[in-house]
Backbone as a ProteinNet text record, in pm:
[ID]
protein_1_A
[PRIMARY]
MSLRLNADVSTADTDYGIVLLNQRNGDFWQLNPSGALAVRRLLDGDTPERAAAALAAEFEVGQEEALEDVLALLEQLRAAGLVAP
[TERTIARY]
11055	11070.9	11084.2	11186.9	11208.9	11192.7	11117.9	11097.1	11207.5	11259.5	11361.8	11328.2	11319.7	11293.6	11419.2	11401.3	11515.4	11585.9	11714.5	11794.9	11743.2	11677.6	11629.5	11484.6	11433.4	11297.9	11308.6	11244.8	11243.5	11101.1	11089.3	10958.7	10939.5	10814.1	10779.1	10646.2	10643.8	10519.1	10431.1	10302.3	10204.9	10098.1	10007.8	9897.7	9804.7	9810.2	9717.9	9784.9	9912.9	9979.4	10126.1	10165.8	10305.8	10311.6	10413.2	10436.9	10567.6	10566.3	10687.9	10721.1	10842.1	10884.1	10995.9	10973.6	11077.7	11156.2	11273.2	11353.9	11409	11407.8	11458.4	11366.6	11235.8	11142.9	11037.5	11040.2	10947	10810.1	10786.1	10658	10648	10527	10508.4	10379.6	10380.3	10264.2	10222.9	10096	10039.9	9970.2	10016.4	9955.3	9870.6	9750.4	9661.8	9715.6	9651	9704.7	9724.1	9634	9652.3	9768.8	9782.1	9895.9	10026.7	10024.6	10144.8	10185.9	10088	10118.5	10179.9	10121.9	10174.1	10317.4	10343	10477.7	10577.5	10540.2	10631.9	10665.6	10564.7	10588.9	10679.9	10655.6	10738.5	10881.4	10897.2	11031.2	11105.5	11029.9	11090.1	11121.8	11091.4	11128.3	11015.4	10893	10780.6	10752	10698.3	10648	10514.4	10468	10334.9	10226.6	10241.4	10143.6	10141.2	10257.5	10263.7	10214.9	10246.4	10194.6	10042.4	9989.8	9844.5	9781.6	9846.3	9794.6	9787.9	9889	9887.7	9773	9749.7	9637.7	9504.5	9489	9364.3	9340.8	9446.6	9433.9	9402.5	9454	9439.4	9311.6	9271.8	9157.7	9050.8	8932.3	8821.7	8826.7	8915	8931.9	8973.7	8928.7	8966.7	9108.7	9167.1	9305	9326.3	9234.2	9249.1	9244.8	9149.7	9140.1	9262.6	9310.7	9429.5	9550.4	9565.4	9677.5	9666	9546.7	9526.9	9566	9529.5	9563.2	9713.8	9781	9926.3	9996.6	9955.5	10017.9	9991.6	9872.1	9840.6	9924.7	9942.3	10025.2	10169.3	10220.4	10356.7	10373.2	10276.9	10282.7	10280.1	10197.9	10190.6	10321.3	10382.4	10509.9	10619.6	10617.6	10715.7	10693.8	10568.9	10537.6	10576.3	10568.4	10604.7	10754.6	10830.2	10975.5	11022	10941.2	10976	11054.9	11047.5	11116.4	11224.8	11325.9	11436.5	11389.5	11442.3	11401.5	11441.9
8996.4	9108.7	9056.9	9098.8	9057.9	9179	9162.3	9270.2	9264.9	9382	9391.2	9510.1	9485.4	9594	9677.8	9806.2	9891.1	9837.1	9865.2	9811.8	9853.4	9967.2	10015.1	9975.6	9879.3	9828.5	9686.5	9664.4	9530.8	9477.5	9347.2	9282.8	9204.9	9190.4	9105.9	9038.9	8908	8835	8860.1	8870.2	8886.8	8778.7	8772.5	8676.9	8710	8833.8	8877.4	8902.6	8888.3	8914.5	8944.7	9063.8	9104.7	9256.4	9300.2	9443.1	9478.3	9587.5	9643	9770.2	9778.5	9893.1	9967.4	10094.8	10180.9	10235.2	10180.4	10217.8	10359.5	10413.2	10548.8	10653.5	10633.6	10735.3	10681.4	10551.4	10492.4	10457.6	10485.3	10450.6	10299.1	10247.7	10105.5	10079.6	9966.8	9922	9786.7	9771.4	9641.7	9582.9	9470.5	9405.1	9288.1	9278	9167.5	9038.5	8924.5	8798.2	8794.7	8855.2	8852.2	8941.3	9058	9144.9	9080.4	9013.1	8944.2	8833.7	8757.1	8651	8708.3	8815.2	8876.3	8925.1	8994.7	9047	8933.3	8831	8718	8651.6	8631.6	8568.7	8656	8786.8	8878.4	8882.4	8881.4	8880.3	8750.3	8642.9	8514.3	8503.7	8610.1	8612.8	8590.2	8570.9	8553.2	8681.8	8666.7	8780.5	8822.8	8943	8981.9	8884.1	8828.8	8733.1	8605	8556.8	8434.3	8462	8579.4	8615.7	8625.3	8680.2	8690.5	8552	8460.4	8323.6	8258.8	8284.2	8230.8	8291.9	8421.1	8487.1	8427.3	8409.1	8354.5	8212.7	8135.8	7999.3	7995.3	8090.8	8091.7	8160.9	8265.6	8346.3	8343.3	8381	8381.1	8507.7	8506.9	8622.2	8570	8637.9	8598.8	8640	8575.5	8602.1	8748.1	8803.7	8941.5	9040.9	9021.8	9110.4	9095.8	8972.6	8949	9021.9	9017.9	9087.2	9238	9291.7	9434.9	9471.3	9386.1	9411	9405.8	9307.7	9295.8	9417.9	9459.6	9576.5	9703.3	9717.3	9833.9	9833.3	9717.1	9706.2	9743.5	9694.2	9729.5	9880.5	9944.5	10089.6	10162.4	10115.3	10178.4	10161.4	10045.2	10022	10109.9	10125	10214.8	10358.2	10403.5	10540.7	10569.5	10469.2	10486	10476.5	10443.4	10433.1	10309	10202.7	10080.6	9980.6	9994.2	9897.9	9966	9886.4	9936.7	9952.9	10053.2	10075.5	9961.6
9745.7	9835.4	9976.4	10044.5	10182.3	10272.9	10378.6	10474.2	10578.6	10611.1	10714.6	10802	10932.6	11025.4	11042.6	11070.5	11101	11224.6	11236.6	11345.7	11483	11492.3	11621.7	11649.9	11575.3	11597.5	11652.2	11766.3	11824.6	11824.9	11838.6	11838.7	11967.8	12006.1	12120.4	12090	12105.1	12088.1	12210.1	12185.4	12292.6	12277.5	12374.1	12365.1	12249.6	12202.1	12097.5	11963	11951.5	11824.4	11843.8	11802.8	11812.7	11832.5	11904.9	11925.1	11856.3	11780.7	11721.2	11797.9	11852.6	11932.7	11862.3	11836.7	11782.1	11900.4	11923.7	12039.6	12029.6	11910.3	11889.4	11952.1	11937.7	11987.6	12084.3	12112	12207.4	12150.6	12023.9	11962.9	11947.2	11963.2	11940.4	11864.6	11796.2	11718.7	11772.4	11800.8	11839.6	11718	11670.5	11555.8	11603	11548.6	11582.7	11520.7	11545.8	11493.9	11342.3	11266.3	11120.7	11078.3	11139.7	11110.5	11152.2	11266.8	11314.3	11217.8	11170.2	11074.7	10947.4	10897.5	10775.2	10796	10906	10931.5	10948.6	11022.8	11041.8	10908.2	10823.9	10694	10608.2	10608.6	10529.7	10583.7	10714.9	10774.5	10741.1	10723.4	10687.6	10538.4	10462.1	10321.7	10223.5	10272.9	10181.3	10105.1	9987.5	9910.8	9971	9939.8	9986.1	9940.1	9821.6	9770.6	9853.5	9891.7	9973.7	10114.4	10168.5	10300.7	10296.6	10187.9	10171.7	10161.6	10093.9	10083.5	10221.4	10304.3	10440.9	10521.8	10503.4	10571.7	10527.9	10398.5	10345.6	10397.4	10413.5	10463	10612.6	10686.9	10833.2	10879.9	10810.1	10851.7	10742.6	10777.4	10680.7	10596.6	10498.8	10410.5	10273.2	10169.7	10034.6	10002.6	9904.6	9864.3	9823.8	9746.7	9699.8	9816.1	9906.1	10023	10112.6	10128	10209.1	10150.6	10018.6	9955.2	9974.2	9959.8	9984	10127	10222.5	10362.8	10386.8	10327	10343	10284.6	10165.7	10102.9	10182	10238.4	10321.2	10448.4	10508.5	10628.6	10596.8	10486	10445.2	10429.8	10366.6	10347.3	10481.3	10573.8	10705.2	10782.9	10772	10840	10780.8	10650.4	10585.3	10629.5	10627.9	10666.6	10810.7	10895.4	11035.8	11057.3	10953.1	10964.9	11036.8	11034.1	11105.5	11021.4	10889.9	10803.4	10722.7	10692.2	10610.9	10467.2	10397.7	10257.7	10165.6
[MASK]
+++++++++++++++++++++++++++++++++++++++++++++++++++++++++++++++++++++++++++++++++++++

């Protein structure tokens, strides 16, 4: 599964993570470092499982919890209309 942002969504790295900006309506999402890592890995073509493994390796979290977090983030991004179907 490859994540792709909608064409009207731009990203900006910050000192604390990443910001996703919906240029269509001005809404933005601030993702913390773990959310930023997950999104970057998914945008680079990783599966949710591989993104979760990267989270587990980088942060103090178990693999199962990391996968739950990645899947929840994906659902939230879809619900917000930030990612392509």
